[in-house]
N, C-alpha and C positions, 0 to 999 in steps of 0.2 A: 207578383209576390217575390220577395227576396229569397235567395238561396244561400247556402253556406259558402258558395264560391264567390258571391258578390262582396264588395266592400273589404277586399283584402287591404292590409294596412302595413305600413313600415315607417320607421323613424330615423332621422339623422340627429345625432347629438354632437355638439361642438364643445370642446374642453380647452381650458388653459393649462399650461404646464408651469410648475413652480419648482424652485430649488427647495428640496425637503428640509434643509437646515436653516437657510436664511429666510425662507418664505417669500423671496422675491421672485418675480416672474422670470422664467427661463427663456432668455431671448433667442437662444440658438438651440436647435434640436440636434442631438448627437446622432451620428450614423449608427452606432451600436444600439441605441434605444429604438430608432426607427426600424432597424432590422429585426429586433426582438418583437416589436409590435406586429410587423408583417408576418413573422413566423407564427405568431399566436392567432392573428385575425385574418390574414390574407386580404381578400377583396373587401372585407368589412371595414377596413381602415382607409382613411383618406387624409391627405395633408391639406392645410389651409394656406391662405395668402401669406400669413406670418408664421415663422417657425415656432413661436410660442403657443401655437394652437394645433389641435389634432381633432379629427372627426371620426365617429363610428357610424356605420350604416347597417341597420338590420336587413335581413332578407324579407321577402314578401310573406307576411304572416296572415293566417286565416282567423285568428282569435286574439283577444286581448291577453289571455293567459300566455299564448305563444309569444306575442310581442314583448310582454313583460319579462319572460324568461330570457329572450335574446338580449334585451336591453341590459338586464342585470349581468348576464355573462360577458357582454362586451365591456361594460364598465369594469367588471372584475379583471378582465384581461389587460385593459389599459393601466389599471392601478397596479396589477402584478408586475407589468413591465416597468412602470415608473418606480416602484419600490426597489427593483433590481438595479436601477440606474440613479438612485439618490434623487429622484424627482417626486413631486406630488401632483395630483390631478385636482383641478378646481373647476367645478361646474357653476357658472354664474354668467350673467349677461355682460358684465365688465369685470376687470380685475381691480380690486379696490386700491391697491398701492402702485399700480403700474403706470408707466408713461409710454406713450406710443413712440416718442423720440428714441432712436437707437434700436428699434426692433429690426430683426433680420428677416428679409423677405425670402420666401420659398422660390427656388429657381425652377420655374415652370413657364412654358410659353404663354399660357393663358394669363397667368399672374403678371408676367412682364408686360404684356399688352395693357392690362388693366392699370398698372402703376404708371405706365407711360401716358395713358389717357387721362387718369384721374389725379395724378400728381399727389399733392398733400392730402387730398381726401382719401386716396387709397392707402397712404402710409399711416393714416389715423385709424384704420379699420381694426382696432383691437376690441372686437365684439364677438360674442358667442350666442347662438340661438338654438332652439329646438324646432326642427321641421318635421311635419307630419304629412305623410302621403296616404290618401285613401282612394281606392279605385271604385267608382260608381259602376252600376250594371252597364253592360254593353248597350249602346244606343242612347244613353242619357247624355245630353249636351253638358260638358263640363263648365262652359262659360255661363250657361243658365244657372247651374248650381252655385258657381262663384258669385254671380251677381246677387243671388238671394241669400247667400251666407254672409255678405259684407256687413250688415248691421250688427252681427254678433262678434265681429273680430275684436273690438275694444274690450269685450269681456274676457277673451282669452289673454289679451295683453295684461289686463289688470291682475288676473289670477297668477300669471307667470312672472310678474315684474321682479327682477333680481339684479338691477343695474343702477343703484342709487349713487355710485361713486364714479368719478372720472379724474384721473391724474392726482390721486391722493386727496381729493376734495369731495365733500358732499355736493352733489350737483343740484340739489333741490328738487330733482325728479326721481320718481320711483323706477322709471325705465329710461335712463339716459341713452341706452342702446338705440331705441327707436328714434330719439332726437338726433343722434349721430348719423343714423342711416338717412335722415332727411337731407343730408348734404349730397347724397348720391343721386344721379338721375334715375328715373324709372323705378322709384321706390314709393312707399306709402300706400294709400288706398287707390286701386286702379280705377280708371274711368269705366263707364258703361260700354260694353260691347254686346251686340245683339245676339251673337252665337259664336260657335267655334270658327265658322267660316269668316266672320267679320274680324275676329281676333287674328286669324291667320293672315288676313289681308294687311293688318297693321304690322305684323312681324315682317311680312314680305316687303312692305314699304321701307322699313328701317334697314333690313339686310341689303336690299337692292341699292339703297343710297349709301351704303358703306358705314352706317352709324354703329350697327352691331353685327356680330358674326352669325348669331342665331338667337333663339328665344330664351336661352339660359342667361342672357344679359338683361332680362327683365326681372327686377328684384322686388316686385311688389309683395305686400303682406300676405297675398294669396295669389296663386297662379295655376294654370294647367301645366303640369310637368311636360317638359320636352321629351324626356327619355322614357317616361312611363305613362300608362293610361290613367293617371291619377289627378286629383286636385291636391295641391300642396299648400298646407298652412305654414306660413313663414313669420307670423307676427310675434310668436312667443319668445321671450327671453329664455335662455338656458336655465333649467330647473336644477338646483342643488339636490333636492330630494327626488329620488327615482320614482317614488309613488306618485308625486305630483305630475311628473312628466307623463307617466302611464295614464293617469286620470284625465289629463288634458287631451291626450291622443284619443282616448275612449269617447270623450265628449264631442270631439270633432267628427269622429266616425258616426256617432249617433245623430249629430246635426245633419250631415249629408243624407243619411238614410231617411230622416224625417222630412227633409225637403223634397226628396224623390217621392216619398209616400204622400206628402201634402203638397201637391203641385200648385195649389192656390196661394200658398204662403210666400211672402216676400216679393211679390210682383209689383206692388204699388210704388211708384217713384215719380219724382218731379225734379225741377232744377236745383232743389235744396238737398236732395237725398245724399249725394256723395259728400257734400260740404258738411252736413250734420254728422255723418259717419266719421269724417276726418276730425271734426271737433271732438267727438267722443274719444277718438284715438288720442288726441292731445290730453283730454281729461284723464284718461287711463294712464298715460305715461307720466303725467304730472302727479297724480294722487294715488295711483294703484287701486287697491281694493276699497279705499276710502272715497273714491270718485263718485260723483253724482252725474250719471250719464243722461243725455237728452233722449227722450222717447221720440223716435223718428216720426211717428204718427201724430201724437198729441202735442209734442213740444215741451212736455213737462219733464222735470229732472227726477230721476229715480236712482236709488243707491245700487251699487253693484250687487248687493245681496238680493234685491228684487229682480234684477236681470237674470241672475243665476237661478233663482227659484222659477222664473218664467220658462227659461230654456229647459231646466230639468223636468218640468211638467210636460213641455212639448215633446221631449224625447223619451218619456217614460216607457212607451211601448218599444222603442228602439233599444233602450238599455236592457229591457227584459229579453228582447230577441237576441242580443249579443251576450247576455249574461254578465253585464258590467255595472249592475246597479250599485254595488259597493263603491266602485271607483267614482261614479258620478256623485254619489252621496258624500264622498270624502272631500269634494271641492268646497263644501260649505265650511270646512275647518279652516281653509285658507282665508276666507272672508272673516271668520270669527277671530282667528289668532294673528292674522296678517300674513302677507306674502314674504318671500325671502328678502325683498327690499326692506320691509318693516323690521325684520329680524336683524339684518345687517346694521341698520341704523341704530337699533337699540344696543347691540353689542358695542358698536363704536362709541356711542354716547356714554355707556356704562364705563368703558375703559378711560375715556377722557375725564369723567367725573371722579374716577379713582386716581387721577394724576398722570395718566399715560400721555406721552407725546402723541401728536397726530399720526406719525408714522407707526408708533407702537400700537396705537388703537386700531389702525388699519390692518396691522399684522394679526391682531386678535380676530378681526373679521375674516381674514384669509384662513387662519387656523380653523375657525368654525366651518367655513365653506368646505375645506378639505375633509373634515369629519363628516359633514352632511353628505358629501359626494360618495363617501365610502359606506354610509349607513344603509341598512335595509337590503343589502346584497346577499345573494345566495353564496354558499361556500364555493370558493373558486374551483372551477374544473381544472384538471391537469392540463399542461400545455399540449400533451399528446392528444388528449380528448378534444381540445379546442381545434387542433389542426384537422382531426378527422371530421369534425362537424362542418368544415368548410370544403371538404372534398366533393 
């Protein structure tokens, strides 16, 4: 039986920074802004490969209510610091009007090595995602859970899709972020590993041959965390709406508990299994919530709404256990009204139809994303209170 100490959860959120007046991406992070953020958030703040991005990390949370509280407070603190320094915070998978050319890199040994290794691919990494960590009970093999969770990953991508633009252009995809990541090595849907020992052997082979330094250089859509005893979901685009991010985190937590509870599910596989999952990932990044995903067992195509209904039914007991039924139910609204990608494209087209230039239409999308990033947050805690909470 699960206890309230199992399935602890945490989230990482990656944000873009923009100039509050021009709405253009802020290519360089000022020292005063970074210092302000660190005073407010301490270890909950991290820098990214490019200075136009910043990341927040929750602590280990025991409940979805606790997780949501922390995520809201961290967004509040980033936005408060940005307001002080004439910046705006943008939660999205890509920045609609930005160009990777001219971005300033963060001076950090890990990032310097990555840029030296990946060259142009690394410099193009103007992408933001939502990462969810869930710790299964002790003794549960994380690779076994990862293998059996794989068929559901395209659903998470479709629901979170928020990157339809690239370099001021409509990409034709709902998640261009996932397409861009396909340029990197060791991304996408992982191959099948028998268990954690098998996975550790693969990591050892790569590290001993000098290809990678450690397991953190495996950037698959899902992986066992190197630092924490968690399974880490990495496929989601960054969600402008905080409630969507919390709901997706809740769904992933319920999925893992259901797979532990139902040890029979997700074990059937053959030579087509991974290929079909990756095909569904393509359909999700191309069409988002309008995708018709392939049923791995029957080969029939089913809409995202059907996949969400099926998973919601499978995890109903788990949602009740965690008390997150409302969050799971809210995901149907994304399918009904469209993901962030759908909304961004509608705003862009509306502005274009009204006579706006492509740049001005893109700025309308940025303005909307800034507003959505701020929406639904609790009243901002004082800076002193935020500092005390990190003590």
